[in-house]
N, C-alpha and C positions, 0 to 999 in steps of 0.2 A: 503493500499500499504506500509506503514511504517513497519509493522509486517512481511510483506514478504520479504523486503528487509532485515530485522533483520535475518530472519530465513536463507536466502541464504548466508548472511555475516557468521553467525555461522557455517553453513555447510561448506563454503570455508575454515574457520579456521580449522575446524575439519578434512577436507581432506588434509590441508597442514600439520597438526600435523602427519596424517597417513602416508603421502609420507615420511616426515622426518624419522619417526620411521622406515618404510620398508628399507629406504636407510641404516639407521643406523644399522638395523640388518642383512643387506644383507652380504654374504660372510661368514656367521658364521658356516657352515658346512664344516668340514674338513675330510681328510681321513687320517687314520693311517698308520702305516708303513706296515701293513698287507693288506692294500688296502680296508679295510672295512671302511665305513663312521664313523666318531666319532660323539657322540651325539653334538647337537648344542650347542655352547658356550654362555652361559647366558650373557646378556648385562652387563657391568661393573657397579657396585654400587659405586666404588670409581675411581678417575681419574687416568690416566696413571702415573706410578711413575715418578718423576722428573718433571712433566708438573704443577702440582699443590699440594700445601699442604693442607691436609684437617683436621688438628688438631684444628677445630673450627675457622679456617681462611683460606680462599682461597686466593692464590697469584700467580700471573702469572708473571714471570720474564720478559719474551720476550715481552708481550704486556703492561707490567708496571701498573698493577692495583692490588688492594686487597680488601677484604671485609669479615666481619664475615658472617658465614652461619649458618642456623639453624640445629642443630645437631638432628640425628634420621629421617630425611627426606631422601627419595631415591634421589640419585645423579647422573647426567649424564654430560658428556663433549662430545661435537661434534666439530670436525675440519676437514677441507678439503674442498671439493667441495659442495658449496651451490647453489641453483637456482639464488640467488642474489650474486654476485661475489664480492660485497663489504663487505660481512660478513666474519669476521675472525675466530670468535668462538662463540659457543652457550654453555652456562653453565645453567643447569636446576635442581630445586629441587622440588619434589612433595610429598605432604603428603596425604595418602589416608585414609579417616575416615569412619568407618563402619555407614551406615545410611540405616535405613529401611532394605530392603533386599539385599542391594549392598554397594557400596562405593561412597563416593563424594571425589572429588580431589581439593586440594588446590595447586596451581601451582605458583612457583617463578622462575623467570629465569633472566639471563643475555645475551644480545647479543651484541658482540663488532664488530663495522663495520666502514669503513671508510666513511667520509661524508665531504661535503664542510663546513657547519657551523650549528650551532644550529638550525636556522630557516629552514634548509632543512628537519630536523628530525622533527621539530614541524609540518611542512606541511605534511609530510609522515603520521604521526599520524592522522591528522584531515581528510586527504582524506580517509584513512583506515576506520575510524569510520563513515564517511559519506557513504561509499560503505556499510558497514555492516548495516547502520540504527540504530548505538547505538547513543543516545545522550550524549553530553558532560555535566557532572554534576558539574565539578569544575576544573580549571587550574590556575596555579601559577608558577612564577619564584623563584627558591629556590637556595641556596648555601650550600654546605656540605664540610667541611674541605678546604675552599677558593676554590672550584670548583663549577663554576655556572651550573646551570641546570634548567629543566622544568619539572613540575609534572602536569598530567592531569588524571582526573577521569572520566570515563564513565560508562554507564550500564543501567539496567532496575531494577524494584523494587526487583526482585528475583536474580539478577546476577550482578557482578561488575568487572570491569577491570581498574587497575590502572597502568599508564606508567610513569616511571621517566627517563629522560636522562640527562647525563653529556656529555660536549663536550670539547676536548682540543687537540691541535696539529693534527688536521685532523682526529680524531677519536671520534665517538659517543659510549657511554656506556649505553645501555638501558636496564633497569630493568623493568620486567612486573610482575605483580601479580594478579590473578583473581580466583575467586570461587563464589559459590552461597552466597547470602547476609548474612546469619547467620554466615556461616564459615569464609567468608570474614572478617568480624567484629571480629571473634574469633582470627585471625591470623595477624590482620593489624598491631599490635605492633612489631610482628616478622619482617614483612616487613620494617617497619620504623627502626628497629635496623640494618637490613641490609644496608639500604639506608645511614644512619648516620655513619656507619663504613666505607664507601667507600672512597678510597684513590687511587691517581694516583702518582706512584713513578718514 
């Protein structure tokens, strides 16, 4: 029964990512002045000018946060209408690694959303993990640059998900990191560097 719940949880996570990707890609086809369709615009690999700096450091002046990011990873920023109206922005990074006959993805992201307090976000994490059937492997309270947070690791022997949340002034800053176990270990220090560089200004 536990395996079935995990499979359903992974499927729902993948479906959610697919829906977000489709929404992100929507409206890419345009028409030229001659009336003929232009080729689809590829998704941006860098953020909208003026919204974020990408010289090794991400800084959002409007939402007041900053952190170092891993150079050479694919980079996407999403803003606007999300199914969860509390979400303000999603910043995601992905590294695709050739593996056997395809690729393995190492994913690192930040979700900025309004929340009541840190406990509310912790409860959301645990409910989500319970629904997916992913066991909690470790959890701890942390502090980075005088900002209190919560760190939770979940997964199975072949796949890991780590979530770190910082909370201040009604806003939760949620970092997520996931991949297959061997690649998770390979880039865990990269994730730690991102977390340790996080500041709220």
